[in-house]
N, CA, C and O atoms as CSV, one atom per row, in Angstrom:
chain,resi,resn,atom,element,x,y,z
A,1,UNK,N,N,-24.549,69.462,38.720
A,1,UNK,CA,C,-24.364,68.146,38.668
A,1,UNK,C,C,-24.528,67.778,37.193
A,1,UNK,O,O,-25.419,68.248,36.486
A,2,UNK,N,N,-23.524,66.828,36.743
A,2,UNK,CA,C,-23.647,66.511,35.349
A,2,UNK,C,C,-24.670,65.135,35.262
A,2,UNK,O,O,-24.658,64.152,36.003
A,3,UNK,N,N,-25.508,65.405,34.154
A,3,UNK,CA,C,-26.503,64.249,33.909
A,3,UNK,C,C,-25.769,63.047,33.163
A,3,UNK,O,O,-24.991,63.243,32.230
A,4,UNK,N,N,-26.070,61.854,33.633
A,4,UNK,CA,C,-25.467,60.596,33.287
A,4,UNK,C,C,-26.353,60.182,32.003
A,4,UNK,O,O,-27.579,60.273,32.054
A,5,UNK,N,N,-25.691,59.729,30.864
A,5,UNK,CA,C,-26.471,59.170,29.677
A,5,UNK,C,C,-26.127,57.691,29.652
A,5,UNK,O,O,-24.991,57.222,29.717
A,6,UNK,N,N,-27.307,57.001,29.545
A,6,UNK,CA,C,-27.313,55.457,29.436
A,6,UNK,C,C,-27.565,55.061,28.097
A,6,UNK,O,O,-28.516,55.599,27.529
A,7,UNK,N,N,-26.875,54.201,27.476
A,7,UNK,CA,C,-27.267,53.615,26.147
A,7,UNK,C,C,-28.150,52.513,26.437
A,7,UNK,O,O,-28.272,52.071,27.579
A,8,UNK,N,N,-28.757,52.067,25.462
A,8,UNK,CA,C,-29.934,50.985,25.483
A,8,UNK,C,C,-29.201,49.824,26.245
A,8,UNK,O,O,-29.725,49.444,27.292
A,9,UNK,N,N,-28.249,49.330,25.900
A,9,UNK,CA,C,-27.531,48.177,26.540
A,9,UNK,C,C,-27.486,48.252,27.971
A,9,UNK,O,O,-27.779,47.281,28.669
A,10,UNK,N,N,-27.107,49.439,28.475
A,10,UNK,CA,C,-26.739,49.750,29.943
A,10,UNK,C,C,-28.162,49.566,30.459
A,10,UNK,O,O,-28.387,48.803,31.399
A,11,UNK,N,N,-29.105,50.245,29.864
A,11,UNK,CA,C,-30.499,50.366,30.261
A,11,UNK,C,C,-31.066,48.975,30.466
A,11,UNK,O,O,-31.673,48.714,31.504
A,12,UNK,N,N,-30.864,47.950,29.379
A,12,UNK,CA,C,-31.219,46.730,29.323
A,12,UNK,C,C,-30.734,45.910,30.422
A,12,UNK,O,O,-31.502,45.177,31.045
A,13,UNK,N,N,-29.561,45.996,30.674
A,13,UNK,CA,C,-28.927,45.231,31.762
A,13,UNK,C,C,-29.410,45.560,33.034
A,13,UNK,O,O,-29.596,44.674,33.869
A,14,UNK,N,N,-29.686,47.026,33.329
A,14,UNK,CA,C,-30.336,47.354,34.575
A,14,UNK,C,C,-31.625,46.892,34.665
A,14,UNK,O,O,-32.012,46.487,35.761
A,15,UNK,N,N,-32.386,46.874,33.688
A,15,UNK,CA,C,-33.608,46.403,33.834
A,15,UNK,C,C,-33.996,44.831,34.025
A,15,UNK,O,O,-35.050,44.368,34.462
A,16,UNK,N,N,-32.811,44.134,33.560
A,16,UNK,CA,C,-32.888,42.696,33.430
A,16,UNK,C,C,-32.263,42.222,34.924
A,16,UNK,O,O,-32.312,41.025,35.206
A,17,UNK,N,N,-31.798,42.983,35.677
A,17,UNK,CA,C,-31.324,42.933,37.030
A,17,UNK,C,C,-32.461,42.835,38.132
A,17,UNK,O,O,-32.269,42.259,39.203
A,18,UNK,N,N,-33.706,43.465,37.777
A,18,UNK,CA,C,-34.812,43.740,38.565
A,18,UNK,C,C,-35.399,41.991,38.623
A,18,UNK,O,O,-35.621,41.229,37.682
A,19,UNK,N,N,-35.516,41.781,39.988
A,19,UNK,CA,C,-35.946,40.200,40.144
A,19,UNK,C,C,-34.862,39.171,40.308
A,19,UNK,O,O,-35.129,38.022,40.659
A,20,UNK,N,N,-33.630,39.585,40.054
A,20,UNK,CA,C,-32.409,38.631,40.140
A,20,UNK,C,C,-32.368,38.533,41.695
A,20,UNK,O,O,-32.454,39.598,42.306
A,21,UNK,N,N,-32.263,37.535,42.307
A,21,UNK,CA,C,-31.969,37.202,43.680
A,21,UNK,C,C,-33.068,38.010,44.496
A,21,UNK,O,O,-32.738,38.267,45.654
A,22,UNK,N,N,-34.389,38.478,44.065
A,22,UNK,CA,C,-35.388,39.044,44.709
A,22,UNK,C,C,-35.130,40.476,44.684
A,22,UNK,O,O,-35.712,41.157,45.528
A,23,UNK,N,N,-34.229,41.131,43.725
A,23,UNK,CA,C,-34.129,42.557,43.765
A,23,UNK,C,C,-35.240,43.201,43.239
A,23,UNK,O,O,-35.755,42.797,42.197
A,24,UNK,N,N,-35.731,44.310,43.945
A,24,UNK,CA,C,-36.861,45.053,43.664
A,24,UNK,C,C,-36.475,46.292,42.734
A,24,UNK,O,O,-35.306,46.666,42.640
A,25,UNK,N,N,-37.444,46.856,42.106
A,25,UNK,CA,C,-37.118,48.038,41.309
A,25,UNK,C,C,-36.402,48.926,42.253
A,25,UNK,O,O,-35.266,49.304,41.964
A,26,UNK,N,N,-37.065,49.353,43.546
A,26,UNK,CA,C,-36.488,50.198,44.282
A,26,UNK,C,C,-35.048,50.032,44.611
A,26,UNK,O,O,-34.265,50.981,44.650
A,27,UNK,N,N,-34.691,48.671,44.870
A,27,UNK,CA,C,-33.291,48.318,45.251
A,27,UNK,C,C,-32.354,48.539,44.065
A,27,UNK,O,O,-31.237,49.047,44.159
A,28,UNK,N,N,-32.948,48.085,42.891
A,28,UNK,CA,C,-32.016,48.427,41.493
A,28,UNK,C,C,-31.847,49.846,41.240
A,28,UNK,O,O,-30.745,50.170,40.796
A,29,UNK,N,N,-32.725,50.783,41.434
A,29,UNK,CA,C,-32.738,52.007,41.245
A,29,UNK,C,C,-31.526,52.795,42.221
A,29,UNK,O,O,-30.695,53.609,41.817
A,30,UNK,N,N,-31.685,52.338,43.475
A,30,UNK,CA,C,-30.589,52.955,44.256
A,30,UNK,C,C,-29.455,52.254,43.951
A,30,UNK,O,O,-28.452,52.967,43.980
A,31,UNK,N,N,-29.261,51.114,43.669
A,31,UNK,CA,C,-28.027,50.540,43.188
A,31,UNK,C,C,-27.265,51.358,42.144
A,31,UNK,O,O,-26.073,51.662,42.183
A,32,UNK,N,N,-28.176,51.661,41.195
A,32,UNK,CA,C,-27.599,52.444,40.077
A,32,UNK,C,C,-27.644,54.076,40.070
A,32,UNK,O,O,-27.242,54.784,39.147
A,33,UNK,N,N,-28.265,54.555,41.392
A,33,UNK,CA,C,-28.472,55.877,41.468
A,33,UNK,C,C,-29.324,56.520,40.376
A,33,UNK,O,O,-29.062,57.554,39.760
A,34,UNK,N,N,-30.329,55.774,40.250
A,34,UNK,CA,C,-31.577,56.428,39.372
A,34,UNK,C,C,-32.771,56.440,40.248
A,34,UNK,O,O,-32.799,55.896,41.352
A,35,UNK,N,N,-33.907,57.184,39.626
A,35,UNK,CA,C,-35.203,56.956,40.350
A,35,UNK,C,C,-36.050,55.647,39.992
A,35,UNK,O,O,-35.886,55.123,38.890
A,36,UNK,N,N,-36.842,55.181,40.802
A,36,UNK,CA,C,-37.641,54.243,40.390
A,36,UNK,C,C,-38.553,54.604,39.027
A,36,UNK,O,O,-38.761,53.674,38.248
A,37,UNK,N,N,-39.024,55.739,38.761
A,37,UNK,CA,C,-39.561,56.292,37.711
A,37,UNK,C,C,-38.712,56.162,36.575
A,37,UNK,O,O,-39.206,55.754,35.524
A,38,UNK,N,N,-37.595,56.428,36.635
A,38,UNK,CA,C,-36.540,56.247,35.423
A,38,UNK,C,C,-36.507,54.808,34.965
A,38,UNK,O,O,-36.404,54.578,33.760
A,39,UNK,N,N,-36.593,53.740,35.919
A,39,UNK,CA,C,-36.703,52.358,35.611
A,39,UNK,C,C,-37.849,52.177,34.743
A,39,UNK,O,O,-37.755,51.624,33.648
A,40,UNK,N,N,-38.901,52.625,35.205
A,40,UNK,CA,C,-40.236,52.333,34.514
A,40,UNK,C,C,-40.432,53.035,33.111
A,40,UNK,O,O,-41.126,52.616,32.184
A,41,UNK,N,N,-39.634,54.251,33.151
A,41,UNK,CA,C,-39.727,54.963,31.775
A,41,UNK,C,C,-38.870,54.035,30.793
A,41,UNK,O,O,-39.207,53.733,29.648
A,42,UNK,N,N,-37.697,53.637,31.452
A,42,UNK,CA,C,-36.814,52.798,30.566
A,42,UNK,C,C,-37.577,51.634,29.870
A,42,UNK,O,O,-37.602,51.394,28.663
A,43,UNK,N,N,-38.205,50.947,30.901
A,43,UNK,CA,C,-38.952,49.694,30.438
A,43,UNK,C,C,-39.912,49.997,29.463
A,43,UNK,O,O,-39.972,49.272,28.470
A,44,UNK,N,N,-40.831,51.149,29.609
A,44,UNK,CA,C,-41.602,51.555,28.545
A,44,UNK,C,C,-40.957,51.741,27.272
A,44,UNK,O,O,-41.311,51.146,26.254
A,45,UNK,N,N,-40.127,52.464,27.323
A,45,UNK,CA,C,-39.347,52.928,26.145
A,45,UNK,C,C,-38.755,51.559,25.314
A,45,UNK,O,O,-39.020,51.381,24.125
A,46,UNK,N,N,-37.994,50.704,26.038
A,46,UNK,CA,C,-37.406,49.455,25.422
A,46,UNK,C,C,-38.273,48.757,24.923
A,46,UNK,O,O,-37.979,48.106,23.920
A,47,UNK,N,N,-39.670,48.682,25.505
A,47,UNK,CA,C,-40.788,47.805,24.793
A,47,UNK,C,C,-41.241,48.309,23.712
A,47,UNK,O,O,-41.576,47.568,22.787
A,48,UNK,N,N,-41.335,49.658,23.624
A,48,UNK,CA,C,-41.812,50.201,22.286
A,48,UNK,C,C,-40.716,50.078,21.130
A,48,UNK,O,O,-41.085,49.996,19.959
A,49,UNK,N,N,-39.235,50.064,21.508
A,49,UNK,CA,C,-38.313,49.737,20.636
A,49,UNK,C,C,-38.054,48.344,20.203
A,49,UNK,O,O,-37.248,48.012,19.334
A,50,UNK,N,N,-38.956,47.424,21.023
A,50,UNK,CA,C,-38.997,46.005,20.824
A,50,UNK,C,C,-37.648,45.426,21.216
A,50,UNK,O,O,-37.185,44.526,20.516
A,51,UNK,N,N,-36.884,45.926,22.423
A,51,UNK,CA,C,-35.657,45.447,22.927
A,51,UNK,C,C,-35.920,44.742,24.173
A,51,UNK,O,O,-35.100,43.969,24.668
A,52,UNK,N,N,-37.198,45.033,24.750
A,52,UNK,CA,C,-37.657,44.308,25.994
A,52,UNK,C,C,-38.918,43.684,25.752
A,52,UNK,O,O,-39.849,44.282,25.213
A,53,UNK,N,N,-38.980,42.398,26.170
A,53,UNK,CA,C,-40.390,41.770,25.977
A,53,UNK,C,C,-40.812,41.228,27.385
A,53,UNK,O,O,-40.090,40.570,28.134
A,54,UNK,N,N,-42.127,41.622,27.622
A,54,UNK,CA,C,-42.785,41.136,28.969
A,54,UNK,C,C,-42.281,39.805,29.311
A,54,UNK,O,O,-42.227,39.017,28.367
A,55,UNK,N,N,-41.838,39.317,30.641
A,55,UNK,CA,C,-41.487,38.066,30.908
A,55,UNK,C,C,-42.641,37.323,31.159
A,55,UNK,O,O,-42.555,36.096,31.093
A,56,UNK,N,N,-43.716,37.854,31.439
A,56,UNK,CA,C,-44.998,37.049,31.585
A,56,UNK,C,C,-45.568,36.331,30.444
A,56,UNK,O,O,-46.370,35.406,30.571
A,57,UNK,N,N,-45.115,36.801,29.271
A,57,UNK,CA,C,-45.634,36.233,28.111
A,57,UNK,C,C,-44.548,35.141,27.486
A,57,UNK,O,O,-44.738,34.554,26.422
A,58,UNK,N,N,-43.433,34.977,28.287
A,58,UNK,CA,C,-42.409,34.015,28.089
A,58,UNK,C,C,-43.097,32.637,27.687
A,58,UNK,O,O,-44.145,32.253,28.206
A,59,UNK,N,N,-42.419,31.950,26.736
A,59,UNK,CA,C,-43.014,30.830,26.207
A,59,UNK,C,C,-42.056,29.840,26.375
A,59,UNK,O,O,-41.086,29.943,25.625
A,60,UNK,N,N,-42.059,28.690,27.337
A,60,UNK,CA,C,-41.019,27.699,27.484
A,60,UNK,C,C,-41.526,26.468,26.617
A,60,UNK,O,O,-42.651,26.064,26.912
A,61,UNK,N,N,-40.923,25.878,25.687
A,61,UNK,CA,C,-41.398,24.779,25.057
A,61,UNK,C,C,-40.506,23.444,25.538
A,61,UNK,O,O,-39.313,23.476,25.836
A,62,UNK,N,N,-41.370,22.265,25.541
A,62,UNK,CA,C,-40.476,20.978,25.979
A,62,UNK,C,C,-39.258,20.654,25.086
A,62,UNK,O,O,-39.243,20.910,23.882
A,63,UNK,N,N,-38.330,20.127,25.692
A,63,UNK,CA,C,-37.045,19.567,24.922
A,63,UNK,C,C,-37.067,18.368,25.116
A,63,UNK,O,O,-37.058,17.907,26.258
A,64,UNK,N,N,-37.106,17.530,23.898
A,64,UNK,CA,C,-37.040,15.990,24.093
A,64,UNK,C,C,-36.185,15.524,25.026
A,64,UNK,O,O,-35.193,16.240,25.158
A,65,UNK,N,N,-36.228,14.505,25.767
A,65,UNK,CA,C,-35.411,13.890,26.704
A,65,UNK,C,C,-34.180,13.454,25.931
A,65,UNK,O,O,-34.170,13.302,24.710
A,66,UNK,N,N,-33.067,13.249,26.795
A,66,UNK,CA,C,-31.820,12.932,26.109
A,66,UNK,C,C,-31.847,11.446,25.396
A,66,UNK,O,O,-31.186,11.106,24.415
A,67,UNK,N,N,-32.784,10.651,26.147
A,67,UNK,CA,C,-32.936,9.215,25.285
A,67,UNK,C,C,-33.550,9.360,24.035
A,67,UNK,O,O,-33.072,8.766,23.068
A,68,UNK,N,N,-34.688,10.171,23.903
A,68,UNK,CA,C,-35.271,10.366,22.519
A,68,UNK,C,C,-34.103,11.148,21.551
A,68,UNK,O,O,-33.832,10.863,20.385
A,69,UNK,N,N,-33.624,11.991,22.211
A,69,UNK,CA,C,-32.630,12.743,21.152
A,69,UNK,C,C,-31.538,11.637,20.748
A,69,UNK,O,O,-31.185,11.546,19.572
A,70,UNK,N,N,-31.082,10.914,21.602
A,70,UNK,CA,C,-29.936,9.834,21.177
A,70,UNK,C,C,-30.576,9.052,20.124
A,70,UNK,O,O,-29.962,8.941,19.062
A,71,UNK,N,N,-31.866,8.418,20.270
A,71,UNK,CA,C,-32.634,7.529,19.418
A,71,UNK,C,C,-32.591,8.314,18.034
A,71,UNK,O,O,-32.406,7.632,17.026
A,72,UNK,N,N,-32.731,9.561,17.913
A,72,UNK,CA,C,-33.022,10.231,16.694
A,72,UNK,C,C,-31.692,10.558,16.096
A,72,UNK,O,O,-31.716,11.037,14.962
A,73,UNK,N,N,-30.503,10.371,16.694
A,73,UNK,CA,C,-29.356,11.038,16.160
A,73,UNK,C,C,-28.705,9.696,15.412
A,73,UNK,O,O,-29.026,8.554,15.741
A,74,UNK,N,N,-27.723,10.004,14.335
A,74,UNK,CA,C,-27.107,8.875,13.760
A,74,UNK,C,C,-25.943,8.198,14.710
A,74,UNK,O,O,-25.387,8.827,15.610
A,75,UNK,N,N,-25.705,7.074,14.440
A,75,UNK,CA,C,-25.016,6.223,15.491
A,75,UNK,C,C,-23.500,6.855,15.787
A,75,UNK,O,O,-22.971,6.603,16.869
A,76,UNK,N,N,-22.935,7.536,14.976
A,76,UNK,CA,C,-21.733,8.404,15.467
A,76,UNK,C,C,-22.044,9.435,16.388
A,76,UNK,O,O,-21.282,9.508,17.352
A,77,UNK,N,N,-23.026,10.293,16.326
A,77,UNK,CA,C,-23.495,11.372,17.025
A,77,UNK,C,C,-23.807,10.647,18.506
A,77,UNK,O,O,-23.567,11.204,19.578
A,78,UNK,N,N,-24.287,9.534,18.398
A,78,UNK,CA,C,-25.071,8.997,19.706
A,78,UNK,C,C,-23.805,8.235,20.559
A,78,UNK,O,O,-23.952,7.775,21.691
A,79,UNK,N,N,-22.583,8.199,19.815
A,79,UNK,CA,C,-21.491,7.432,20.669
A,79,UNK,C,C,-21.163,8.260,21.927
A,79,UNK,O,O,-21.465,9.444,22.077
A,80,UNK,N,N,-20.429,7.395,22.917
A,80,UNK,CA,C,-20.137,8.049,24.127
A,80,UNK,C,C,-19.105,8.988,23.944
A,80,UNK,O,O,-18.964,9.833,24.828
A,81,UNK,N,N,-18.261,9.006,22.844
A,81,UNK,CA,C,-17.263,10.118,22.630
A,81,UNK,C,C,-17.591,11.342,22.036
A,81,UNK,O,O,-16.776,12.247,21.854
A,82,UNK,N,N,-19.088,11.392,21.652
A,82,UNK,CA,C,-19.367,12.601,20.912
A,82,UNK,C,C,-19.573,13.747,22.229
A,82,UNK,O,O,-19.775,13.444,23.405
A,83,UNK,N,N,-19.464,15.067,21.685
A,83,UNK,CA,C,-19.451,16.012,22.697
A,83,UNK,C,C,-20.749,16.217,23.263
A,83,UNK,O,O,-21.823,15.975,22.713
A,84,UNK,N,N,-20.530,16.760,24.598
A,84,UNK,CA,C,-21.763,17.058,25.269
A,84,UNK,C,C,-22.894,17.936,24.522
A,84,UNK,O,O,-22.565,18.994,23.985
A,85,UNK,N,N,-24.030,17.553,24.498
A,85,UNK,CA,C,-25.199,18.126,23.788
A,85,UNK,C,C,-25.508,19.500,24.538
A,85,UNK,O,O,-25.494,19.624,25.762
A,86,UNK,N,N,-25.768,20.438,23.693
A,86,UNK,CA,C,-26.150,21.794,24.561
A,86,UNK,C,C,-27.362,22.330,23.554
A,86,UNK,O,O,-27.473,22.072,22.356
A,87,UNK,N,N,-28.226,23.137,24.363
A,87,UNK,CA,C,-29.233,23.785,23.786
A,87,UNK,C,C,-29.006,25.248,23.680
A,87,UNK,O,O,-28.607,25.829,24.689
A,88,UNK,N,N,-29.257,26.072,22.337
A,88,UNK,CA,C,-29.165,27.311,22.334
A,88,UNK,C,C,-30.603,27.974,22.465
A,88,UNK,O,O,-31.551,27.462,21.870
A,89,UNK,N,N,-30.738,28.915,23.109
A,89,UNK,CA,C,-31.930,29.575,23.128
A,89,UNK,C,C,-31.718,31.105,22.784
A,89,UNK,O,O,-31.198,31.800,23.658
A,90,UNK,N,N,-32.092,31.705,21.537
A,90,UNK,CA,C,-32.042,32.973,21.230
A,90,UNK,C,C,-33.108,33.755,21.692
A,90,UNK,O,O,-34.256,33.585,21.284
A,91,UNK,N,N,-32.728,34.788,22.701
A,91,UNK,CA,C,-33.996,35.712,23.348
A,91,UNK,C,C,-34.362,36.721,22.477
A,91,UNK,O,O,-33.554,37.005,21.593
A,92,UNK,N,N,-35.333,37.278,22.533
A,92,UNK,CA,C,-36.075,38.209,21.552
A,92,UNK,C,C,-35.141,39.453,21.669
A,92,UNK,O,O,-35.061,40.130,20.644
A,93,UNK,N,N,-34.380,39.888,22.814
A,93,UNK,CA,C,-33.461,40.924,22.970
A,93,UNK,C,C,-32.111,40.727,22.173
A,93,UNK,O,O,-31.249,41.593,22.030
A,94,UNK,N,N,-32.075,39.417,21.671
A,94,UNK,CA,C,-30.863,39.041,20.699
A,94,UNK,C,C,-29.683,38.278,21.607
A,94,UNK,O,O,-28.689,37.744,21.117
A,95,UNK,N,N,-29.963,38.332,22.855
A,95,UNK,CA,C,-29.058,37.530,23.756
A,95,UNK,C,C,-29.266,35.967,23.574
A,95,UNK,O,O,-30.381,35.482,23.383
A,96,UNK,N,N,-28.128,35.237,23.649
A,96,UNK,CA,C,-28.251,33.788,23.707
A,96,UNK,C,C,-27.798,33.052,24.727
A,96,UNK,O,O,-26.690,33.200,25.244
A,97,UNK,N,N,-28.701,32.169,25.078
A,97,UNK,CA,C,-28.485,31.281,26.323
A,97,UNK,C,C,-28.005,29.944,25.877
A,97,UNK,O,O,-28.759,29.390,25.077
A,98,UNK,N,N,-26.908,29.286,26.213
A,98,UNK,CA,C,-26.575,28.053,25.889
A,98,UNK,C,C,-26.319,27.064,27.239
A,98,UNK,O,O,-25.503,27.263,28.139
A,99,UNK,N,N,-27.216,25.996,27.110
A,99,UNK,CA,C,-27.250,25.277,28.406
A,99,UNK,C,C,-27.458,23.776,27.988
A,99,UNK,O,O,-27.738,23.476,26.827
A,100,UNK,N,N,-27.304,22.838,29.000
A,100,UNK,CA,C,-27.269,21.447,28.699
A,100,UNK,C,C,-28.763,21.174,28.932
A,100,UNK,O,O,-29.417,21.861,29.717
A,101,UNK,N,N,-29.309,20.112,28.202
A,101,UNK,CA,C,-30.665,19.867,28.287
A,101,UNK,C,C,-31.063,19.237,29.655
A,101,UNK,O,O,-32.242,18.913,29.800
A,102,UNK,N,N,-30.172,19.035,30.678
A,102,UNK,CA,C,-30.611,18.479,31.995
A,102,UNK,C,C,-30.527,19.663,32.944
A,102,UNK,O,O,-30.564,19.458,34.157
A,103,UNK,N,N,-30.407,20.988,32.415
A,103,UNK,CA,C,-30.338,21.926,33.470
A,103,UNK,C,C,-31.654,22.074,34.110
A,103,UNK,O,O,-32.701,21.851,33.502
A,104,UNK,N,N,-31.595,22.482,35.441
A,104,UNK,CA,C,-32.854,22.700,36.403
A,104,UNK,C,C,-33.605,23.923,35.771
A,104,UNK,O,O,-33.098,25.023,35.550
A,105,UNK,N,N,-34.945,23.534,35.509
A,105,UNK,CA,C,-35.768,24.748,35.022
A,105,UNK,C,C,-35.746,25.914,35.856
A,105,UNK,O,O,-35.879,27.011,35.312
A,106,UNK,N,N,-35.587,25.831,37.190
A,106,UNK,CA,C,-35.739,27.110,37.986
A,106,UNK,C,C,-34.302,28.089,37.777
A,106,UNK,O,O,-34.218,29.313,37.872
A,107,UNK,N,N,-33.327,27.184,37.490
A,107,UNK,CA,C,-31.909,27.843,37.010
A,107,UNK,C,C,-32.133,28.616,35.929
A,107,UNK,O,O,-31.795,29.798,35.870
A,108,UNK,N,N,-32.873,27.816,34.768
A,108,UNK,CA,C,-32.975,28.552,33.338
A,108,UNK,C,C,-33.929,29.639,33.703
A,108,UNK,O,O,-33.653,30.722,33.188
A,109,UNK,N,N,-34.919,29.614,34.421
A,109,UNK,CA,C,-35.763,30.921,34.428
A,109,UNK,C,C,-35.056,31.936,35.118
A,109,UNK,O,O,-35.449,33.078,34.879
A,110,UNK,N,N,-34.095,31.812,35.928
A,110,UNK,CA,C,-33.463,32.762,36.701
A,110,UNK,C,C,-32.477,33.541,35.700
A,110,UNK,O,O,-32.366,34.762,35.815
A,111,UNK,N,N,-31.751,32.826,34.705
A,111,UNK,CA,C,-31.019,33.273,33.770
A,111,UNK,C,C,-31.775,34.096,32.772
A,111,UNK,O,O,-31.188,34.593,31.811
């Protein structure tokens, strides 16, 4: 049987699927036809390469309310014709999340 080679991006994608919709390490491993130990090894290796950071240490900072943001914007930017405001959050692994300030925190955490 031929061994499958996974690049770091594929490994990262698989690791980040653990916990999504309650998926366990065992379920993710079975879905991708790898062992649980392989998942844990990848996690360890990617942390050493600083490609994966523990989610327990994630830090969420408060975003000013839309009212405060409007008050601090120039008149033209606060007008009703201004485009919808979005927040960009660049993650440690280089990925970027773009969302509106009114997004539910539980949805944001799942992302």
